[in-house]
Every structure is written in structure tokens, then in C-alpha cells.
C-alpha positions as CSV (number, residue, x, y, z in Angstrom):
1,M,99.5,-4.9,-4.8
2,S,101.0,-1.8,-6.7
3,R,100.4,-3.4,-10.0
4,V,96.5,-4.4,-9.3
5,P,94.5,-3.2,-12.3
6,Q,92.5,-0.3,-11.6
7,H,89.4,-1.5,-13.6
8,V,88.5,-5.2,-14.2
9,A,85.7,-6.0,-16.4
10,I,84.1,-9.9,-16.6
11,I,81.9,-11.6,-19.2
12,M,80.3,-13.9,-17.2
13,D,79.7,-17.0,-19.4
14,G,78.9,-20.4,-18.9
15,N,75.7,-20.6,-16.4
16,G,73.8,-22.5,-19.3
17,R,76.2,-25.0,-19.8
18,W,76.5,-25.2,-16.2
19,A,73.3,-26.1,-15.4
20,M,72.7,-28.5,-18.5
21,K,75.9,-30.7,-16.9
22,Q,73.9,-30.6,-13.7
23,K,70.7,-31.9,-15.8
24,H,68.5,-28.6,-15.0
25,E,67.2,-25.9,-17.1
26,R,69.5,-22.8,-17.8
27,L,67.7,-20.5,-15.2
28,F,69.2,-23.0,-12.7
29,G,72.4,-21.8,-13.6
30,H,71.8,-18.4,-13.5
31,N,70.5,-18.5,-10.1
32,N,73.6,-20.6,-9.1
33,A,75.9,-17.5,-10.5
34,I,75.2,-15.2,-7.5
35,E,78.1,-16.8,-5.7
36,A,80.2,-16.4,-8.3
37,V,79.4,-12.7,-8.4
38,R,79.7,-12.1,-4.6
39,A,83.3,-13.7,-4.9
40,A,84.3,-11.6,-7.8
41,V,83.1,-8.4,-5.9
42,E,84.7,-9.6,-2.5
43,A,88.2,-10.2,-4.2
44,A,87.9,-7.1,-6.0
45,V,87.2,-5.2,-2.6
46,D,90.1,-7.1,-1.2
47,L,92.7,-6.3,-3.6
48,K,91.2,-2.6,-3.7
49,V,90.4,-2.7,-7.6
50,G,88.3,0.7,-8.5
51,Y,86.1,-0.5,-10.8
52,L,84.6,-4.1,-11.4
53,T,82.3,-4.1,-14.6
54,L,80.2,-7.2,-15.2
55,Y,78.5,-8.0,-18.5
56,T,75.2,-8.9,-16.8
57,F,72.6,-8.8,-19.9
58,S,73.4,-8.0,-23.5
59,T,71.0,-6.5,-26.1
60,E,71.3,-9.4,-28.0
61,N,70.2,-11.6,-24.6
62,W,66.6,-10.1,-25.4
63,N,66.1,-12.4,-28.2
64,R,66.3,-15.5,-25.8
65,P,63.4,-17.5,-24.8
66,K,60.9,-15.3,-22.9
67,E,60.9,-17.5,-20.2
68,E,64.7,-17.5,-19.6
69,V,64.6,-13.6,-19.7
70,D,61.4,-13.1,-17.5
71,G,63.3,-15.3,-15.3
72,L,66.4,-13.5,-15.4
73,M,64.7,-10.1,-14.9
74,E,63.3,-11.5,-11.7
75,L,66.7,-12.7,-10.9
76,L,68.1,-9.4,-11.0
77,I,65.3,-7.8,-8.7
78,K,66.0,-10.7,-6.2
79,A,70.0,-10.6,-6.4
80,V,70.1,-6.7,-6.1
81,H,67.6,-6.8,-3.0
82,N,69.6,-9.5,-1.3
83,E,73.0,-7.9,-2.0
84,T,72.5,-4.6,-1.0
85,K,73.5,-5.2,2.6
86,T,76.7,-7.1,1.5
87,L,77.6,-4.1,-1.0
88,M,77.0,-1.3,1.9
89,D,79.2,-3.7,4.2
90,N,81.8,-3.7,1.6
91,N,81.6,0.0,0.8
92,V,80.5,-0.9,-2.7
93,R,79.1,1.6,-4.9
94,L,76.5,0.3,-7.3
95,H,76.2,1.5,-11.2
96,A,74.6,0.8,-14.2
97,I,75.0,1.0,-17.7
98,G,73.0,0.6,-20.9
99,D,69.6,0.7,-22.2
100,M,67.6,1.1,-19.1
101,Q,64.3,2.0,-20.7
102,R,63.8,-2.0,-21.9
103,I,64.3,-3.1,-18.5
104,P,61.2,-3.8,-16.5
105,E,59.8,-0.9,-14.5
106,R,59.6,-3.2,-11.1
107,S,63.4,-4.1,-12.1
108,R,64.6,-0.7,-12.7
109,K,63.2,0.5,-9.5
110,V,64.9,-2.3,-7.1
111,L,68.1,-1.1,-9.3
112,A,67.5,2.3,-8.6
113,D,66.8,2.2,-4.9
114,C,70.3,0.1,-4.7
115,I,72.3,2.6,-6.4
116,E,70.7,5.5,-4.2
117,K,71.7,3.9,-1.3
118,T,75.4,2.9,-2.1
119,S,75.9,6.0,-3.4
120,V,77.4,7.1,-0.3
121,N,80.1,4.4,-0.4
122,T,83.8,5.1,-1.5
123,G,85.4,1.9,-2.2
124,T,85.0,-0.2,-5.3
125,T,82.4,0.8,-7.9
126,L,80.4,-2.4,-8.9
127,V,79.1,-1.5,-12.6
128,L,76.4,-3.7,-14.0
129,A,76.1,-3.7,-17.8
130,L,72.3,-4.1,-18.4
131,S,70.7,-4.4,-21.6
132,Y,74.1,-2.9,-22.9
133,S,76.0,-3.7,-26.2
134,S,79.0,-1.7,-27.2
135,R,77.5,-1.0,-30.9
136,W,74.3,0.2,-29.1
137,E,76.4,2.7,-27.3
138,I,78.1,3.8,-29.9
139,A,75.4,4.6,-31.8
140,E,73.7,6.5,-29.2
141,A,76.6,8.2,-28.8
142,L,76.5,9.1,-32.2
143,K,73.0,10.2,-32.2
144,Q,73.8,12.5,-29.3
145,I,76.7,14.1,-31.1
146,C,74.4,14.7,-34.1
147,R,71.9,16.3,-31.9
148,E,73.8,18.9,-30.3
149,K,75.0,19.5,-34.4
150,L,78.8,19.3,-33.4
151,T,81.0,19.9,-36.5
152,P,83.6,17.4,-37.6
153,E,86.3,19.8,-36.5
154,V,85.6,19.3,-32.9
155,I,85.1,15.7,-32.7
156,D,88.1,13.5,-31.5
157,E,88.5,10.4,-29.6
158,D,88.1,12.4,-26.0
159,T,84.9,13.8,-27.7
160,L,83.5,10.7,-28.5
161,R,84.6,9.3,-25.1
162,K,82.5,12.1,-23.5
163,Y,79.3,10.7,-25.0
164,L,79.9,7.0,-23.7
165,T,78.0,5.3,-20.9
166,T,81.4,4.9,-19.5
167,R,82.9,8.4,-19.4
168,D,83.1,8.3,-15.7
169,Y,85.3,5.1,-15.6
170,P,88.8,4.6,-16.7
171,D,89.0,2.2,-19.5
172,P,89.1,-1.6,-18.2
173,D,92.8,-2.8,-17.8
174,L,92.0,-6.4,-17.3
175,L,89.0,-8.5,-19.2
176,I,88.1,-11.8,-17.8
177,R,86.1,-14.2,-19.9
178,T,84.7,-17.4,-18.3
179,G,83.1,-20.2,-20.3
180,G,85.9,-21.2,-22.5
181,E,85.2,-18.8,-25.4
182,L,87.6,-16.6,-27.1
183,R,85.5,-13.6,-27.8
184,V,84.6,-10.3,-26.7
185,S,80.8,-10.5,-27.4
186,N,80.1,-6.8,-28.7
187,F,81.4,-5.9,-24.9
188,L,83.0,-2.3,-24.2
189,L,84.7,-2.5,-27.7
190,W,85.6,0.9,-27.8
191,Q,87.2,0.9,-24.2
192,M,89.1,-2.1,-24.6
193,A,91.4,-0.9,-27.1
194,Y,94.7,-1.6,-25.0
195,S,92.9,-4.1,-22.4
196,E,94.5,-7.3,-21.4
197,F,92.7,-10.4,-21.9
198,Y,92.2,-13.4,-19.4
199,F,90.2,-16.4,-20.9
200,T,89.3,-19.5,-18.6
201,D,87.5,-22.7,-19.4
202,L,85.9,-22.3,-15.9
203,L,82.4,-21.9,-16.2
204,W,81.0,-18.8,-14.3
205,P,79.1,-20.7,-11.4
206,D,82.2,-22.0,-10.5
207,F,84.2,-18.9,-10.3
208,R,85.5,-17.8,-6.9
209,H,87.9,-15.6,-5.0
210,E,91.2,-17.7,-6.1
211,D,89.9,-17.4,-9.7
212,F,90.0,-13.6,-9.7
213,Y,93.3,-13.7,-8.1
214,R,94.8,-15.8,-10.4
215,A,93.6,-13.6,-13.3
216,V,95.1,-10.7,-11.6
217,L,98.4,-12.5,-11.2
218,D,98.5,-13.4,-14.8
219,Y,97.9,-9.9,-15.6
220,Q,100.7,-8.7,-13.4
221,G,103.2,-11.0,-15.4
222,R,102.5,-8.9,-18.8
223,Q,104.0,-5.9,-19.9
224,R,101.7,-2.9,-21.2
225,R,103.4,-1.0,-23.8
226,F,100.6,0.9,-25.4
227,G,102.5,1.0,-28.8
228,K,105.6,2.0,-27.4
229,T,108.7,-0.6,-27.8
230,E,109.7,-2.7,-24.7
231,A,112.8,-0.5,-24.4
232,Q,111.1,2.5,-24.2
233,V,108.9,1.0,-21.3
234,E,111.8,-0.4,-19.3
235,E,113.3,3.3,-19.5
236,K,110.4,4.8,-18.2
237,K,110.5,2.4,-15.1
């Protein structure tokens, strides 16, 4: 427990393929992914992980068929509404990052209500990355820097970090990606400069508590050097 990651990020991949294996439409997989989300949140709470960020809907996902996008937005409303009590019971605070102006108003309202209600909680912070992509985030940060007319001399890594949507969170220690793909898909590119990656072939709707624990255990077996030598890290211990 002394080496639990402070921040875990998850790319929840494989819903569509899971549904097709069951001979259903893609939305069937998205609907059956709620149990996996609940398991990940409960496991994070159990291990006292400070932050859990879920890649829920990317800016690129808007290019999917309208029927699927509309279904995902309805699912968002249903899931947030139904899971609010679970978040309260587990002392979980909900946040969201991304281009919220593209989210339908009804979905935004339900999300905002849950964020406000859970704001009193003091345990794990659950961050939903909605209508989010890292390139969008960095471009928006640069736009704001230009609007404020900052000079090149005052801009460094810390400056840019202050303009990112994740400025209030620590960088992820561990990224988990399900579905067997070995890429990060435009997710937290700046923030994951030194994250540990854990890939699994498991499709997201099948993800459960034990799979979260397994990823954390794998993380604990690694040595994080942040550019230092192994000898320097051992000496610091």
C-alpha cells in the first residue's frame, strides 16, 4: 500500500468488439461497460488511489455514426444519474475535462448536477475525459497564452501546465489500456511523459476489480527513474 499510484488513467477500449462477439450492435457493449467502470472506481477507492481518470469520449469520437454518438450521450446521462449514489457512498468526487461546449445541454446539466453534489466528498477524485483530446487541450492552452500576451521569456513547462485542463491534478503514474491495442490515442500526451503503461487484451466490459489490482501490482514491480540512473534511485531509497 506504500507504493500505490497516486493517479491512474484508463483508456477503456473494446466495447464495440465485445458487443460484436455477443452478436449485438456496438451500443450493447457501451451499455455493458458500466459494471467495468464501477469496478474500476471501487478498486481505486479500495486502494486509496487519489485520482482516477477515464477516457470516456474523445474529440475524434464525434466522427462516429450519429446513432452511436447519440446513444453514448444518452448513456452518459443514465450512467451519471444512476451512479451518483454510489459515488456518494464511496466518498468519490466527480470532475470532468474536455470541450464541454460540444456536449448536449441535457447531458451537461446532469453532469454538472453530479459534480456539484459530489463536491463535498474527500476521497478519490474521478475525472471523466469527455470530448477530450490532448492535441485539443494543448492548442486551447496556447490560445489562452496568446490571449494573455505572455512573452516567450516567461513561458516554461510550469507555465504551460497552468493552462492545461488537468492543472489541478498530478500527472498519471499509471496508464491502463484494455482491448489489446498498443497506443495512447491522443490521451494526456503532455501529462504521461513519465507514466508507466499497462496493456491488456481484456475487452473493457470484462474488466473487474482483480484486473485493476493486477495492473497496480505490475506497476509496483517497476523502477521509476525519471531520467536518473538505477544507482541514483537506489541511493535515494
